[in-house]
C-alpha positions in Angstrom: 53.1 170.1 88.4 53.3 170.1 92.2 56.7 171.6 91.9 55.3 174.3 89.6 52.6 175.2 92.2 55.2 175.3 95.0 57.4 177.5 92.9 54.6 180.0 92.2 53.5 180.1 95.8 57.1 180.7 96.9 57.4 183.4 94.3 54.3 185.1 95.6 55.7 185.0 99.1 58.9 186.4 97.8 57.1 189.3 96.2 55.2 190.0 99.4 58.4 189.8 101.5 60.4 191.9 99.1 57.7 194.6 99.0 56.8 194.2 95.3 53.3 195.5 95.1 53.2 195.1 98.8 50.8 198.0 99.2 48.2 196.1 97.4 48.5 193.0 99.7 46.5 193.1 102.9 48.5 191.9 106.0 46.0 189.1 106.6 46.5 187.7 103.2 50.3 187.9 103.6 50.2 186.0 106.9 48.0 183.3 105.2 50.4 182.9 102.4 53.4 182.7 104.7 51.7 180.0 106.9 50.9 178.0 103.7 54.6 178.2 102.7 55.7 177.2 106.2 53.6 174.1 106.0 55.0 172.9 102.7 56.8 169.6 102.6 59.7 171.1 100.7 62.2 173.7 102.1 61.9 177.2 100.8 64.6 179.9 101.2 64.6 183.5 99.8 67.9 185.2 98.9 68.1 188.9 98.1 69.5 190.4 95.0 72.9 190.5 96.7 72.7 186.6 97.3 72.2 187.0 101.0 69.6 184.9 102.9 66.4 186.9 103.7 63.9 184.3 104.8 63.3 180.4 105.0 60.6 178.1 106.1 60.7 175.4 108.8 61.2 172.5 106.3 64.3 174.3 105.0 65.8 174.4 108.5 65.1 170.7 108.9 66.8 169.8 105.7 69.9 172.0 106.3 70.2 171.6 110.0 73.8 170.2 109.8 75.1 173.6 108.5 74.0 176.3 111.0 75.1 179.1 108.6 72.6 177.9 105.9 69.8 179.3 108.2 71.6 182.5 109.2 69.7 185.6 107.9 72.1 187.8 106.0 74.5 185.0 105.2 76.0 185.1 101.8 75.3 182.1 99.5 79.0 181.6 98.8 79.8 181.6 102.5 77.0 179.2 103.1 78.5 176.8 100.5 81.9 177.0 102.1 80.4 176.4 105.5 78.5 173.4 104.2 81.8 171.9 102.9 83.7 172.7 106.1 81.1 171.2 108.5 80.7 168.1 106.3 77.1 168.7 105.3 78.3 168.6 101.7 80.9 166.0 100.7 84.3 167.4 99.8 84.2 167.9 96.1 86.8 166.5 93.8 89.4 169.0 92.7 89.4 172.7 93.5 86.7 173.9 96.1 86.5 177.4 94.6 85.9 176.0 91.2 83.1 173.8 92.6 81.5 176.9 94.4 81.7 178.9 91.1 80.0 176.1 89.2 77.3 175.9 91.8 76.6 179.6 91.6 76.3 179.4 87.8 73.8 176.5 88.1 71.4 178.6 90.2 69.6 180.0 87.2 69.0 176.7 85.4 65.4 175.8 84.9 66.0 172.1 85.6 67.7 172.8 88.8 70.4 170.7 90.4 70.8 167.7 92.8 73.3 167.4 95.6 74.0 164.6 98.1 74.3 165.6 101.7 76.2 163.8 104.4 74.4 160.6 105.5 73.5 159.7 101.9 70.4 162.0 101.6 69.7 163.7 98.3 68.3 167.3 97.7 66.7 168.6 94.5 67.3 172.4 94.4 65.2 174.6 92.1 66.1 178.3 92.0 63.9 181.1 90.6 64.7 184.8 90.2 62.0 187.4 90.9 61.5 190.5 88.8 63.0 192.4 91.6 66.2 190.3 91.4 65.6 188.2 94.5 66.0 184.4 94.3 63.6 181.8 95.6 65.3 178.4 96.3 63.1 175.3 96.8 64.8 172.3 98.5 63.0 169.0 98.0 64.2 165.7 99.7 64.5 163.2 96.8 66.3 160.5 98.7 63.6 157.9 98.3 63.2 158.9 94.7 66.9 158.4 94.2 66.8 155.1 96.0 63.9 154.0 93.9 65.7 155.1 90.7 68.8 153.2 91.9 66.8 150.1 92.7 65.1 150.3 89.3 68.4 150.7 87.6 69.8 147.8 89.6 66.8 145.7 88.7 67.2 146.7 85.1 70.8 145.8 85.0 70.1 142.5 86.9 67.3 141.7 84.5 69.5 142.4 81.5 72.3 140.2 83.0 69.8 137.5 83.7 68.3 137.7 80.3 71.8 137.7 78.7 72.8 134.7 81.0 69.6 132.9 80.2 70.0 133.5 76.5 73.6 132.3 76.7 72.5 129.3 78.7 69.7 128.4 76.4 71.9 128.9 73.3 74.6 126.7 74.7 72.4 124.0 76.1 73.0 120.5 74.6 69.2 120.3 74.7 67.0 121.8 72.0 64.7 124.5 73.4 61.9 126.6 71.8 59.6 129.2 73.2 56.3 129.9 71.3 53.9 132.6 72.2 50.1 132.4 72.4 49.8 133.4 68.7 51.9 130.4 67.7 55.0 132.4 66.8 58.6 131.6 67.9 59.8 133.8 70.7 63.2 132.1 70.8 65.0 128.8 69.9 68.6 127.7 70.1 71.1 126.0 67.8 70.6 122.6 69.5 66.9 122.6 68.4 67.9 123.1 64.8 70.7 120.4 65.2 68.3 117.8 66.8 65.8 118.3 63.9 68.5 118.7 61.2 67.2 122.2 60.2 69.7 124.4 58.5 70.6 127.7 60.4 68.7 130.7 58.9 65.7 128.6 57.8 63.6 130.1 60.7 64.0 133.0 63.0 62.1 134.4 66.0 58.7 135.7 64.9 58.1 132.9 62.4 55.2 130.7 62.9 55.5 127.3 64.7 53.2 125.6 62.3 55.4 126.6 59.4 58.3 124.8 61.1 56.2 121.7 61.6 55.1 121.8 58.0 58.7 122.1 56.9 59.6 118.9 58.8 56.4 117.1 57.7 57.2 117.7 54.1 60.6 116.1 54.7 59.0 113.0 56.1 59.9 113.5 59.7 56.5 112.4 60.9 55.9 109.5 58.5 53.9 109.5 55.2 50.7 107.8 56.2 48.8 111.1 56.7 48.6 114.3 54.6 51.0 117.0 55.5 48.2 119.4 56.7 46.6 116.8 58.8 50.0 116.2 60.5 50.5 119.9 61.0 47.0 120.4 62.5 47.3 117.5 64.9 50.8 118.5 66.2 50.0 122.2 66.5 46.6 121.5 68.3 48.3 119.2 70.8 51.1 121.8 71.4 48.7 124.7 72.0 46.4 122.6 74.3 47.9 124.2 77.4 48.7 120.8 78.9 52.1 119.4 79.9 53.3 116.7 77.4 56.1 114.2 77.2 56.7 111.7 74.4 59.4 110.3 72.2 59.7 110.6 68.4 61.8 108.5 66.2 63.2 110.6 63.4 63.6 109.3 59.8 67.4 109.0 60.5 66.6 106.5 63.3 67.6 108.9 66.1 65.3 109.1 69.1 64.2 112.5 70.4 62.6 112.9 73.9 60.2 115.8 73.8 59.1 117.6 77.0 56.5 120.5 76.6 55.1 122.8 79.3 52.5 125.7 78.9 53.6 129.2 79.7 51.5 131.3 82.2 50.8 134.0 79.5 49.9 131.5 76.8 52.1 129.6 74.4 54.6 126.9 75.5 58.2 126.0 76.1 59.6 122.7 74.6 62.8 120.8 75.2 64.1 118.4 72.6 66.6 115.8 73.9 68.5 113.4 71.7 68.3 110.2 73.7 69.5 107.9 71.0 72.7 107.0 72.9 70.9 106.7 76.2 68.3 104.3 74.7 71.2 102.3 73.2 72.9 102.2 76.6 69.6 101.2 78.2 69.3 98.4 75.7 72.9 97.4 76.4 72.1 97.6 80.2 69.1 95.4 79.7 71.1 92.9 77.8 73.9 93.0 80.4 71.4 92.6 83.2 70.0 89.6 81.5 73.5 88.1 81.1 74.3 89.1 84.7 71.1 87.3 85.9 72.1 84.3 83.9 75.6 84.3 85.2 74.4 85.0 88.7 72.1 82.0 88.5 75.0 79.9 87.2 77.3 81.2 89.9 74.7 80.6 92.6 74.3 77.0 91.3 78.1 76.6 91.3 78.5 78.0 94.8 75.7 75.9 96.1 77.3 72.7 94.8 80.9 73.5 95.8 82.4 71.3 98.5 84.3 74.4 99.6 82.6 76.9 101.8 82.0 80.2 100.1 80.5 83.6 101.1 80.2 87.0 99.5 79.8 90.1 101.7 79.1 93.6 100.2 80.6 96.9 101.2 77.9 97.4 103.9 78.9 94.1 105.5 75.9 92.1 104.4 75.8 88.6 102.9 75.2 88.6 99.1 75.6 84.8 98.9 76.9 81.8 100.8 76.5 78.0 100.4 75.6 75.1 102.7 79.2 73.9 102.8 80.1 77.1 104.6 77.5 76.6 107.2 78.3 72.9 107.6 82.0 73.7 108.3 81.1 75.8 111.2 78.2 73.6 112.3 75.7 76.4 111.8 72.1 75.1 111.3 70.7 75.9 107.9 68.2 78.8 108.1 70.1 80.5 110.9 71.3 83.2 108.4 70.0 84.4 105.1 71.0 86.7 102.2 71.0 90.3 103.5 72.0 89.4 107.1 75.1 91.1 108.4 78.5 89.5 108.6 78.6 90.9 112.2 75.6 88.8 113.2 77.5 85.7 111.9 80.6 86.6 113.9 78.6 87.1 117.1 77.0 83.7 116.6 80.4 82.0 116.1 82.1 83.7 119.1 79.1 82.9 121.3 79.4 79.3 120.3 83.1 79.1 121.4 85.0 79.8 118.2 87.4 82.7 117.6 87.5 83.6 121.4 90.7 85.1 122.6 91.8 84.8 126.3 91.7 88.2 128.0 89.7 89.9 125.2 86.1 90.9 125.7 83.3 89.7 123.5 82.7 93.0 121.8 86.4 93.6 121.2 86.8 90.2 119.5 83.8 90.9 117.2 84.9 94.4 116.3 88.5 93.2 115.6 87.3 90.4 113.2 85.1 92.8 111.4 87.9 95.3 110.9 90.3 92.6 109.7 87.7 91.2 107.3 86.9 94.6 105.7 90.6 95.4 105.0 90.9 95.8 101.3 93.9 93.4 101.0 94.1 89.6 100.1 94.3 87.4 103.2 95.2 83.8 103.8 95.3 82.1 107.2 94.2 78.9 109.1 91.9 78.6 112.0 91.4 75.7 114.4 87.7 75.4 115.3 86.3 74.2 118.6 85.0 71.1 116.8 88.6 70.1 116.0 88.5 71.0 112.3 91.3 72.9 110.7 90.0 75.5 108.2 92.1 77.3 105.6 90.5 80.7 104.9 91.3 82.8 101.9 89.8 86.2 101.5 89.9 88.6 98.5 88.5 92.2 98.4 85.8 92.9 95.8 86.2 95.9 93.4 83.2 97.7 94.7 83.9 97.0 98.4 83.2 94.0 100.5 85.0 90.6 100.0 84.7 87.0 99.0 85.9 84.2 101.3 86.6 80.5 100.7 86.7 78.0 103.6 88.5 74.7 102.9 88.5 71.8 105.4 92.2 71.0 105.7 91.8 68.7 108.7 92.7 65.5 106.9 95.4 67.2 104.9 97.0 68.6 108.0 96.9 65.2 109.6 98.5 63.7 106.6 101.1 66.4 106.7 101.7 65.8 110.4 102.0 62.0 109.7 104.3 62.7 106.8 106.4 65.0 108.9 106.7 62.4 111.6 107.7 59.7 109.0 110.1 62.1 107.4 111.7 62.9 110.8 111.9 59.2 111.6 113.5 58.5 108.2 115.9 61.4 108.7 116.8 60.0 112.1 117.3 56.5 110.8 119.3 57.9 107.9 121.4 59.9 110.3 121.9 56.7 112.4 122.7 54.8 109.3 125.3 57.4 108.2 126.8 57.3 111.7 126.7 53.5 111.7 128.3 53.5 108.3 130.9 56.0 109.4 131.6 53.9 112.5 131.7 50.7 110.4 134.1 52.4 108.1 136.2 53.6 111.1 136.0 50.1 112.6 137.0 48.5 109.3 139.9 50.9 109.0 140.9 50.3 112.6 140.7 46.5 112.2 142.7 46.8 109.0 145.3 48.8 110.9 145.1 46.3 113.7 145.8 43.4 111.4 148.7 45.2 110.0 150.0 45.9 113.5 149.3 42.4 114.5 151.3 41.0 111.7 154.2 43.1 112.9 153.6 42.2 116.6 153.3 38.4 115.9 156.1 38.3 113.3 158.8 39.7 115.6 158.5 37.2 118.5 157.9 34.3 116.1 161.1 35.2 114.3 162.9 35.2 117.6 161.4 31.9 118.6 162.2 30.3 115.2 165.7 31.7 115.1 166.7 30.8 118.6 165.1 27.4 118.4 167.1 26.6 115.1 170.3 27.6 116.8 169.6 25.3 119.7 168.3 22.5 117.5 171.4 22.5 115.3 173.9 23.3 118.1 175.1 26.1 115.8 177.1 27.6 118.5 178.6 24.2 119.7 177.5 22.1 122.6 174.8 23.5 124.8 176.1 26.1 127.3 175.1 29.2 129.2 174.4 31.1 126.0 171.7 28.6 125.1 170.0 29.4 128.4 169.8 33.0 127.4 168.2 32.1 124.1 165.7 29.8 125.9 164.8 32.7 128.1 164.2 34.9 125.0 162.1 32.1 123.5 160.0 32.1 126.8 159.6 35.9 126.8 158.5 35.9 123.2 156.0 33.1 123.8 154.6 34.9 126.8 154.2 38.1 124.8 152.4 36.2 122.1 150.2 34.5 124.7 149.3 37.9 126.2 148.4 39.3 122.7 146.2 36.4 121.9 144.6 36.6 125.4 143.9 40.3 124.9 142.3 39.6 121.5 140.2 36.8 122.9 139.1 38.8 125.9 138.1 41.8 123.8 136.0 39.5 121.6 134.3 37.9 124.6 133.5 41.4 126.0 132.0 42.5 122.7 130.0 39.4 122.5 128.8 39.8 126.1 130.3 36.5 127.1 132.8 37.7 129.7 131.7 36.6 133.2 133.4 37.8 136.4 134.4 35.6 139.3 133.8 37.0 142.7 136.9 36.8 144.8 138.2 38.4 147.9 141.1 40.6 146.7 143.9 42.1 148.6 144.5 45.2 146.5 148.0 45.9 148.0 149.1 42.4 147.2 147.5 42.5 143.7 149.3 45.8 142.9 152.6 44.4 144.2 152.3 41.4 141.8 151.7 43.8 138.9 154.7 45.9 140.1 157.0 42.9 140.1 156.0 41.9 136.6 157.0 45.3 135.1 159.8 46.2 137.5 162.6 44.7 135.4 161.3 46.5 132.3 161.2 49.7 134.2 164.7 49.3 135.5 166.0 48.5 132.1 164.4 51.7 130.7 165.7 53.8 133.5 162.3 54.5 135.0 161.5 54.9 138.7 158.5 52.8 139.7 156.7 53.8 143.0 153.9 51.8 144.7 152.1 53.9 147.5 149.4 51.3 148.6 149.6 50.3 152.3 149.1 46.8 153.5 146.1 47.9 155.6 144.0 48.6 152.5 140.6 47.0 153.0 139.7 43.9 150.9 137.7 44.1 147.7 135.2 41.9 146.0 135.8 41.2 142.3 137.4 39.0 139.7 141.1 39.0 140.8 142.4 37.9 137.4 140.5 40.6 135.4 141.4 43.4 137.8 145.1 42.3 137.6 144.8 42.2 133.8 143.4 45.8 133.8 146.0 47.1 136.3 148.9 45.4 134.4 147.8 46.8 131.1 147.7 50.3 132.6 151.2 49.9 134.2 152.7 48.5 131.0 151.4 51.5 129.1 152.7 53.9 131.7 156.2 52.3 131.6 156.2 52.0 127.8 155.4 55.7 127.2 157.7 57.1 129.9 161.2 58.0 128.7 164.4 57.3 130.8 164.6 59.3 133.9 160.9 59.5 134.3 158.7 57.9 137.0 155.5 55.9 137.3 153.5 56.0 140.5 150.6 53.8 141.7 148.3 55.0 144.6 144.9 53.9 146.0 142.4 55.1 148.6 139.0 53.8 149.8 136.1 55.3 151.7 132.7 53.6 152.3 130.4 56.4 151.0 132.6 57.2 148.0 134.2 53.9 146.8 137.7 53.0 145.7 140.1 55.2 143.8 143.2 53.8 142.1 145.6 56.2 140.2 148.5 55.2 137.9 150.4 58.4 137.0 153.5 58.8 134.9 155.8 61.6 133.6 155.8 60.2 130.1 155.1 61.7 126.7 151.4 62.2 127.3 148.9 62.9 124.6 146.6 65.7 123.4 143.3 65.8 125.4 141.2 65.4 122.2 143.0 62.1 121.4 142.0 60.5 124.7 138.6 59.3 123.4 140.2 57.6 120.4 142.8 56.0 122.6 140.0 54.3 124.6 138.5 52.7 121.4 139.5 49.2 120.4 142.1 48.7 117.7 143.1 52.4 117.9 146.7 53.7 118.1 147.8 57.2 118.1 150.9 56.2 116.2 149.8 54.3 113.1 153.1 54.0 111.3 154.3 50.4 110.9 157.8 51.4 112.1 156.4 52.7 115.4 158.5 53.8 118.3 156.3 51.9 120.7 155.1 48.3 120.3 151.5 47.2 120.9 148.1 46.4 119.3 146.0 49.3 120.8 144.0 46.9 122.9 145.5 47.7 126.3 143.5 50.8 127.3 140.1 49.7 125.8 140.4 46.2 127.4 141.3 47.8 130.8 138.3 50.2 130.5 135.9 47.3 129.6 137.2 45.1 132.5 136.8 47.9 135.0 133.3 48.8 133.7 132.3 45.1 134.1 133.1 45.6 137.8 130.7 48.6 137.9 133.5 51.1 137.8 134.9 53.8 135.6 138.3 54.4 133.9 139.2 58.1 133.2 142.3 59.4 131.5 143.8 62.8 132.1 146.7 63.7 129.9 148.6 66.5 128.1 151.2 66.3 125.5 154.7 66.3 127.1 153.3 66.4 130.6 152.5 62.8 131.3 149.3 60.8 131.9 147.1 59.9 134.8 144.8 56.8 134.6 142.2 56.9 137.3 140.1 53.8 138.3 137.0 54.2 140.4 135.2 51.2 141.8 131.8 51.5 143.6 131.7 51.3 147.4 129.8 48.0 147.1 133.2 46.5 146.2 134.6 47.1 149.6 134.4 44.0 151.9 134.6 43.2 155.5 135.3 39.7 156.7 131.6 38.7 156.9 130.7 40.0 153.5 133.2 37.9 151.6 131.3 34.8 152.1 128.0 36.4 151.3 129.4 37.8 148.1 130.8 34.4 147.1 127.4 32.8 147.8 125.6 35.4 145.7 128.0 34.8 142.8 127.5 31.1 143.1 123.7 31.5 142.8 124.1 33.7 139.8 
């Protein structure tokens, strides 16, 4: 209506401006009309019959200020449109510009007008009217806010439609039965789940049907019991539902299923109800109650078991707090009962233990130790280790992670067991040592037995040879088999003497070895002239050396200082060594005897030869009694294997040492060392003799 009034006012102005009946219009009235149009809230422009701009009001200029030509008197409407597009007042139309301009020119005469959007998003509603004289009045109204309101309304409508659709879809697909009932007791909506929960066939009811008809339908089927009449049941349920109060209760259907019903009043009257089938939930709750009762029973049994175990036990939850522990656990660590309780932290226990001297690590701070033990305990892996406590106990600790976090730990006092193990280990080591010694002894006994067996075999050979000579030569002399006694018999008598002497030496060696083994060999203390003693030994083997083609050299001066010792035993040792040297040196070789003495060092005697020698690894065996490196009966060299061992023992009785250096094919060096105490001056000989007499 306002637009109609504006149009008529503008039309009147147009008539006045264009001169139509202008003579009948006083100038004062014309000015008043123009002022009224100038103050209008809409823009007004007047175009002549030739579509050129004739007049416009202030509001028109404000609305079209971006296009200067739109307010240029005399400007053609087509040019104004082109200028508006060129300056950007009017967005560039899609397609051909001229086609758009032609279309806009044709729309000028439409009664409903047209709407265009200017740059910046503002909208203009343009209504054009032709005057009888052919002029055109164009009214421009800013309808931006109207357009925005329309857009907001449309957006809200679309949003509401989407929400309604989403809500309907949500309600329809909810696993919970839902009904909406209006203030008149009629269904606004319900979903499939509501029908399913109450076992109502689809199509039985629809929106608009009455709620009490649905209740009556279910009552007649026995859903609410049979103790009351159907109408009484319907009246009671409907009255409660329409009471306007929130309600929540459970109903057991005739099938035995349990339905949880939640009802809330709507602001405009009526109510919304949710129907939830909680049959499985109630069954699970019953199962949970039964399981909880069993758990409590088992927990009580477990607590009793833990409390009476002789093994320390604790259970710690995922938050590091004690769930359970027994007194045995406290007693192992010497913790007074009551110091900790269920719910206390495992960290508090560790702090207590470290403060009282356990678990401490040298060079590690108190806090670092506590944090390290907490981290190790909470690791979700089984653990087994031992710990030595400050009270001397050895504790075996086994820890296992719990499925829900935390851990269970057992503490076993292994002190006695570890002591028994240590004792057993010591006994076992001692038994092994004794067994090793027995094996070695058995091996030595076996070797000794073998050596003695070989010795007896050798002895039979060594004894038989001179005995045969003695018997043979004595028979010849007894029976005068070669005629009257002559010089030849003297030779045989000499052979008999040599054979007897050899047998005597063998027997003496055997007896001396036995006496030394039995500890019955006692030394005489004599003053010994070493040069003289070595000369005697040299003379005893000289003939044998000459016969064998061996050079025998004695390099001991007459000025050699006297010694203290058993002259006979030293001579026996030296003679054995010389005999061996001559025996094992082939023709053309040499045997040399030398000696030296110095008070700080002692006495050195060396007997070297250029004989066959022996392998270095055979030296030790050669120094053992009854051992010979050539064990064949038909040996190249005679002897019982007692020479070197007997010499070694006799020298050791004098506090000295015998060492052998040899190499196969390069000869042998037998070196005797006697301690410096054996060196004598003239005054010490008597003192040595007196000391020996007192012993």
